[in-house]
C-alpha positions in Angstrom: 0.0 0.0 0.0 1.3 3.4 -0.9 2.1 5.6 2.1 3.4 9.1 2.4 6.1 8.0 5.0 7.5 5.6 2.4 8.9 8.5 0.5 11.3 9.2 3.4 11.8 5.6 4.4 12.7 4.3 0.9 16.3 3.5 0.3 18.7 5.1 -2.2 18.1 2.4 -4.8 14.3 3.0 -4.7 14.8 6.7 -5.3 17.3 6.0 -8.2 14.9 3.5 -9.8 12.1 6.1 -9.5 14.1 8.8 -11.2 15.3 6.5 -14.0 11.9 5.1 -14.6 10.4 8.6 -14.9 13.2 9.8 -17.2 12.9 6.7 -19.4 9.1 6.9 -19.5 9.3 10.5 -20.6 12.0 9.7 -23.1 9.7 7.1 -24.6 6.9 9.7 -24.8 4.7 7.7 -22.4 2.2 9.1 -19.8 1.8 7.3 -16.5 -1.4 5.7 -17.6 0.2 4.5 -20.9 3.2 3.0 -19.1 0.8 1.4 -16.6 -1.1 -0.3 -19.4 2.2 -1.7 -20.8 3.2 -3.0 -17.4 -0.2 -4.2 -16.3 -0.4 -1.7 -13.5 -2.6 1.3 -12.8 -1.5 4.9 -13.4 -1.7 5.4 -9.6 0.8 2.5 -9.1 3.2 4.1 -11.6 2.9 7.4 -9.9 3.5 5.8 -6.5 6.6 4.1 -7.9 7.9 7.4 -9.3 7.4 9.3 -6.0 8.6 6.3 -3.8 5.2 6.3 -2.1 5.3 2.6 -3.1 8.7 1.6 -4.4 8.9 -0.8 -7.4 8.3 -4.4 -6.5 10.4 -7.2 -7.9 7.7 -8.0 -10.5 7.4 -4.3 -11.6 11.2 -4.1 -12.1 11.1 -7.1 -14.4 8.4 -5.4 -16.5 10.1 -2.1 -16.5 13.2 -3.8 -17.9 11.2 -5.4 -20.6 9.2 -2.3 -21.6 11.6 0.7 -21.2 14.9 -0.8 -20.1 16.4 -0.6 -23.6 18.5 -3.7 -23.0 20.7 -1.9 -20.6 19.9 -4.2 -17.7 19.5 -1.3 -15.3 16.2 -2.5 -13.7 17.5 -6.1 -13.7 20.5 -5.0 -11.6 18.2 -2.9 -9.4 16.3 -6.1 -8.4 19.2 -7.3 -6.4 19.9 -3.9 -4.9 16.2 -3.4 -4.0 16.1 -6.7 -2.2 19.2 -5.7 -0.3 17.5 -2.4 0.8 14.7 -4.4 2.4 17.0 -6.2 4.9 17.4 -4.7 8.4 20.3 -2.4 8.6 22.4 -4.7 10.9 21.9 -7.6 8.4 22.9 -6.0 5.1 26.7 -6.5 5.4 26.3 -10.1 6.3 23.8 -11.0 3.6 26.4 -9.9 1.0 28.9 -12.3 2.5 26.3 -15.1 2.6 25.4 -14.7 -1.1 29.1 -15.1 -2.2 30.1 -17.7 0.5 32.0 -20.8 -0.6 30.9 -22.6 2.6 28.4 -21.8 5.2 28.2 -23.6 8.5 25.5 -22.5 11.0 24.2 -23.5 14.4 20.8 -22.3 15.5 19.0 -22.8 18.8 15.5 -21.3 18.9 14.2 -21.2 15.3 15.0 -22.7 11.9 17.7 -20.8 10.2 16.4 -18.1 7.8 18.0 -19.7 4.7 15.9 -22.8 5.3 12.6 -21.2 6.2 9.4 -21.6 4.3 7.2 -18.6 3.4 4.6 -19.5 6.0 7.1 -20.1 8.7 9.0 -16.8 7.9 5.8 -14.8 7.8 4.6 -16.2 11.2 8.0 -15.6 12.7 8.5 -12.1 11.4 4.9 -11.1 11.9 4.8 -12.3 15.5 8.0 -10.6 16.6 8.4 -7.6 18.8 8.1 -4.7 18.4 5.3 -5.4 16.0 5.8 -4.4 12.3 3.4 -2.9 9.8 2.0 -5.5 7.4 3.8 -4.0 4.5 7.1 -4.3 6.3 6.4 -7.9 7.2 5.9 -8.7 3.6 9.0 -6.9 2.6 11.1 -8.9 5.1 9.5 -12.2 4.1 10.2 -11.5 0.4 13.8 -10.6 1.3 14.3 -13.7 3.4 13.0 -16.0 0.8 15.3 -14.4 -1.8 18.3 -15.7 0.2 17.3 -19.2 -0.7 18.9 -18.6 -4.1 22.2 -19.6 -2.5 21.0 -23.2 -2.3 20.8 -23.3 -6.1 23.8 -21.2 -6.9 26.4 -22.3 -9.5 29.1 -22.9 -8.4 27.4 -24.5 -5.5 28.0 -23.4 -1.9 28.5 -26.1 0.7 26.0 -25.5 3.4 25.8 -27.2 6.8 23.0 -26.6 9.3 23.0 -27.8 12.9 19.6 -27.1 14.6 18.5 -27.8 18.1 15.8 -30.4 18.4 13.8 -27.9 20.6 13.6 -25.5 17.6 12.0 -28.3 15.6 9.5 -29.0 18.3 8.5 -25.4 18.8 5.4 -24.7 16.8 5.6 -21.4 14.8 2.4 -20.1 13.2 0.4 -23.3 13.4 0.7 -27.1 13.2 0.2 -26.9 9.5 2.8 -24.2 9.0 5.3 -26.2 11.2 4.7 -29.4 9.4 5.4 -27.7 6.1 8.6 -26.3 7.5 9.7 -29.7 8.7 8.9 -31.3 5.3 10.9 -28.5 3.6 13.9 -29.4 5.8 13.5 -33.0 4.7 13.7 -31.9 1.1 16.7 -29.7 1.8 18.6 -32.7 3.2 18.3 -34.3 -0.3 20.5 -31.6 -1.8 24.0 -32.8 -2.4 25.5 -29.5 -1.2 23.4 -29.4 2.1 23.9 -31.2 5.4 21.3 -31.0 8.2 22.0 -32.4 11.6 20.0 -32.2 14.8 21.4 -31.5 18.3 19.2 -33.7 20.5 17.5 -32.4 23.6 19.3 -35.2 25.5 22.5 -33.3 24.9 23.8 -32.1 28.3 22.7 -35.2 30.3 26.3 -36.0 30.8 27.1 -32.4 31.8 28.3 -31.2 28.4 26.5 -28.9 26.0 28.9 -27.1 23.7 26.1 -25.0 22.2 24.9 -23.4 25.3 26.2 -19.9 24.3 23.9 -19.5 21.4 23.8 -19.3 17.6 26.8 -18.8 15.3 27.4 -18.9 11.6 30.8 -19.5 9.8 31.4 -18.0 6.4 34.2 -19.0 4.1 34.6 -16.1 1.6 35.8 -16.5 -2.1 39.2 -15.4 -0.8 39.2 -18.3 1.7 38.9 -15.9 4.6 37.0 -17.4 7.6 34.5 -15.2 9.5 32.0 -15.8 12.2 28.7 -14.0 12.2 26.7 -13.5 15.4 23.3 -11.7 15.8 22.3 -11.4 19.5 19.2 -9.3 20.1 19.2 -7.7 16.6 22.8 -6.7 16.9 25.2 -7.6 14.2 28.7 -8.9 15.1 31.2 -10.0 12.5 34.3 -11.7 13.9 37.4 -11.8 11.8 40.3 -11.9 14.3 42.0 -15.3 13.6 42.4 -16.3 17.2 38.7 -15.6 18.0 37.5 -17.4 14.8 39.6 -20.4 15.8 38.0 -20.5 19.2 34.5 -20.4 17.7 35.5 -23.1 15.1 36.6 -25.4 17.9 33.4 -24.8 19.8 31.4 -25.5 16.6 33.3 -28.7 16.0 32.4 -29.9 19.5 28.7 -29.1 18.9 28.9 -31.1 15.7 30.3 -34.0 17.6 27.3 -34.0 19.9 24.7 -34.0 17.1 22.8 -37.0 15.7 24.1 -38.4 12.4 22.6 -37.2 9.1 20.4 -40.3 8.8 19.2 -40.1 12.4 18.6 -36.4 12.0 16.5 -37.0 8.9 14.5 -39.7 10.7 13.8 -37.4 13.6 12.6 -34.6 11.4 10.3 -36.9 9.5 9.0 -38.3 12.8 8.2 -34.8 14.1 6.5 -33.9 10.8 4.4 -37.0 11.1 3.3 -36.1 14.6 1.8 -32.9 13.2 -0.6 -34.6 10.8 
């Protein structure tokens, strides 16, 4: 929905797209209603895009490229930048690293990692957070989160490992139907050759050891083979690059992995939990 406050909240990419779209529309001798007809949008939607009252959606950018882009690829390039603008400020630097990662190894404790979330699960999680967000912002964040899944299909493939606490799989987010869909999606993810999913069982700690008790962590290997650790406590973004600290986290992660169920056992447990929600 177009809102006046969007004009000030919109990012730099949205304003650049708006200016380019208006200039190219006028260069083609088109009015807003005429461009709207070509794009399949109303004149009001075109006007809202050009004033940033409602920045261009991903679908609109595709159509703008086809109709007035002139083969320059400007609006196609803007799709990626617009998606980046939608992420929370503290997350933007990390997501750029994630998209280019050679390997990604992550341990999560409370919820399924964002890279593996279904649309329903992501919407329930984001929409149910605090402080509450406007519906439009929730949808923006859901769209941006789902866009991250492109990493799973990237060529060359990234090697991705997920260690998830069993408690996160038992915690119903949204509804039983939403949660079952999420668990089944995880099952499908385990079938990817570049993905490993393992579960840290709730029985971990019975013998006095629980290496993961200090919370989530994500390891990123960059194209330059640099190893980084990303932490996000309470919406704060921490990127650790100091070799000594990274090594400490890597040893801790290795200990967590040693306490997980094997891949086959993990898959069996996820399928069992999904079955319990039928």
